[in-house]
C-alpha positions, 0 to 999 in steps of 0.5 A: 413431848407435845404429845404427852402434854396433850394427853395430860391435858386431855386426861385432866379435862376428862376428869374435870368433865366427869366431876362436873357430871357427878356434881350435876347429875349424881342420880345417874351414879346412884342408880347405876353404881351405888344402889347395886353395890349396896342392896341393903341401903335404900337409895330409890324405889322401883323405876316402873312408874313416875312416882317420887317420895319426899324426905325432909331432914334435920327437923323440927326447926320451929315455925319453919316446920309448921309452915312446911306442914301447911304447905304440904297440906296445901300441895297434897304431898306426903313426906317422911321427916327424919327428925333429930332428937335434940331438935325436938325442943324447937317444936315438941308438938311436931311429931304428933301434928305430922302424923295426924296430917298423914306424914311419916317419921324417921330416926336421924339420931340425937345430934346433927353429926356424922353417925358413922363415927359413933361407936356401938354404945353411943350409937344405940344410946342416940337411937333409943333416946331419939325413939323414946322422945319422939314417941312421947311427943307423938302420943296419942298417935302411934308410931312404928319405927321403920326408917333411919337416915345416918347423919351426913349420909355415911354408913358402914357394915356394922351400922347396917347390922345394928339397924337390921336387928331392929328392923330399920331400913337405912334410907339415903336418897337419889335426888340431893340438890346440895341445898345444905350449901345454900346454892341459888334457888334457881339451881335447886329447881334446875337440879331437881328437874334434871335429876328427877326419875321414876322411883326417886327419893328427894332429900331437902332440909328443915333447919332454922336456916334452910326451912324457908328455902325448902318452902320456896323450892317446894312451891316450884318443884311440886307443880313442875314435876306434876306437869311432867307426870310425876306423883308424890307418894309416901316412902313406903308406897314408893318402895312397895313394888306391889303398890 
């Protein structure tokens, strides 16, 4: 009886240890399992060089987005902003300004919701509406749509087929510091330091509630990772093995 109890406790402890490891170092699981199982989804880039790409979701947030543009210019860091169509009313000039400053834009659909739950017709509607609104706001800057990120990160085969027909690449990421749960900033910094890896894609957020935290995180993250030999590059450059 004691033997079985010991085995049960041992199994529980191993399970808890595995869950803690996955919560704290998910980049290991992503690179070892999720990326190989889903080759049509971009989780990270090639690992040959110490390069990283920064992506920022859910904007624009208004004044927070403008502060992010200023900080990224100060730091010399390019980013890909995955914008939500309905959020453009907070800062209609943001797409044009972001492109002028050398950043890239991605489609994050019209609403901040689970994209995988959308049927085909509303999915296309949100994709097209977001494209058209951002293109008008970006004028006279030109915009070629290439990147897509589904709301809440969930996807399925039918979604991938739809995106492939429009030459979109579905981009998730490999360094997600749980910032939407608003952990202490020291945790975000520690998490990024622990999970950073060559070819990593960092995911942060630009909402009225989170843009200030993203600013403070980047002020520490960028210099720290540069001290460790990392370079921040555009997403397209990160994913191009020839670059």
